[in-house]
C-alpha positions, 0 to 999 in steps of 0.5 A: 500500500502506497503511503499518502504523501504528507500535505504541505503547510501551505495546503493545510493552511488553505484548507483550515482557513476559508478566508485564504480561499475566498476570491477578493470582493468585487468593488462595487461601481457606479454605472456612470462615467466620471464626465457624467458624474461631473455633469449630474452634480453640476446640474444639481448645483445649478438647480439648488445652489445652497441646499438646506436640510429641512429639520429646524434647529438653533444649534448643534444640540437641537440639531442632534435631537431633531435628527434623532427624532426624525427616524421613521417620521417626517421632517414636517412632523418633527418640526411641528413638535420641536418648535415648542420644545426647543423654545424651552429646552435648547441645551442639554441642561434645560432638556434634563431639567424639563424631564422625560415626562415633559419631553414626551408631551412635546413630542407625542405626535411623533412615532415611537415618542416614548422611546425617543423621549427616553433617548433625548434625556439619555443623550442630554445626560451623556453630553453633560457627563462626557462632553462638557455639554458640547456636541462632539464633532467626530462620528466615533463620538457621536454614535456613542450618544443614545439614539444616534446612529451613523446616519444621524452622526453624518447629518450632524457632522455636515450641517453643524460642523461643515464636514463633508459626509453622506447621510444615506436615508430612504431617498438616497438608498432608493436613488442609489439603486434606481438610477444605478448611481451607487448600487448597494444593499445597505446604507453603508455600501451606498455611502462608501460608493458615493463618497468615492465617486462624487467629485470633490467640489460637489461633495459637501452639498451632495447628500442634500441634493440627493435627498431633495431630488428623491423627495421632490422628483425621483419619488418612490411611487412615481418618479417625475422624470418629466421634471428631472434635470438629469433625465437624459443622463439617467440610466434607470430602467424605470425612466419614463422620458429621454429628454429632460424638462429642467426645473431651472434655466440651464446653459445650452451646453448642458445636454452635450456635456457628457462626452469624455 
């Protein structure tokens, strides 16, 4: 009987460690060329030169509270509840003095208001205890606050501190996949692609442009392609028209600017 040849240490390692046998992950890519990306965001910049978030706030603290409250709620609904709340509690100390029960009364028209009121008090306490009552500027610190996830942290970093980020909400998730701008299954995947492909000069306002585009034009039930300023560039199979009818007056060269 022939004696089996002993396996090499390399063969043993490959068999015992599946990670060594996996193919490298394919890097997800956009369906658009660099020139097309430049043109898409150039048009957005003309359409809305200074886009603003629609959540009302008066300082970084009220912003982080408003964004935390906006989960599974509309900006209009949050604003309606927080206008009165922020008049009496615009700092962590004032929010703590107000107390959880009173916070609940102010925000009871918002979904999940009981748990959200608990988080508002908890994040206010953490800001006082750990951050000297100041809202931190880094994502790593922001996500330690109760009720604050990556998306909320990204919004606060951008709107409060001017740090370019990509807060992937339901609109950006939809647009990223629908128009093949950043195909991905999770917000993190889409965020990574967008942060990589958006031209640097447009990155700061990009998340607002995409959110507003999804909210008012590329809507969930029926995208209004006839109003879309990027309809001729769009690669969505759901597109209902080929020639855009811009909401803004665009330079005549706009529709020929996609060539490499």
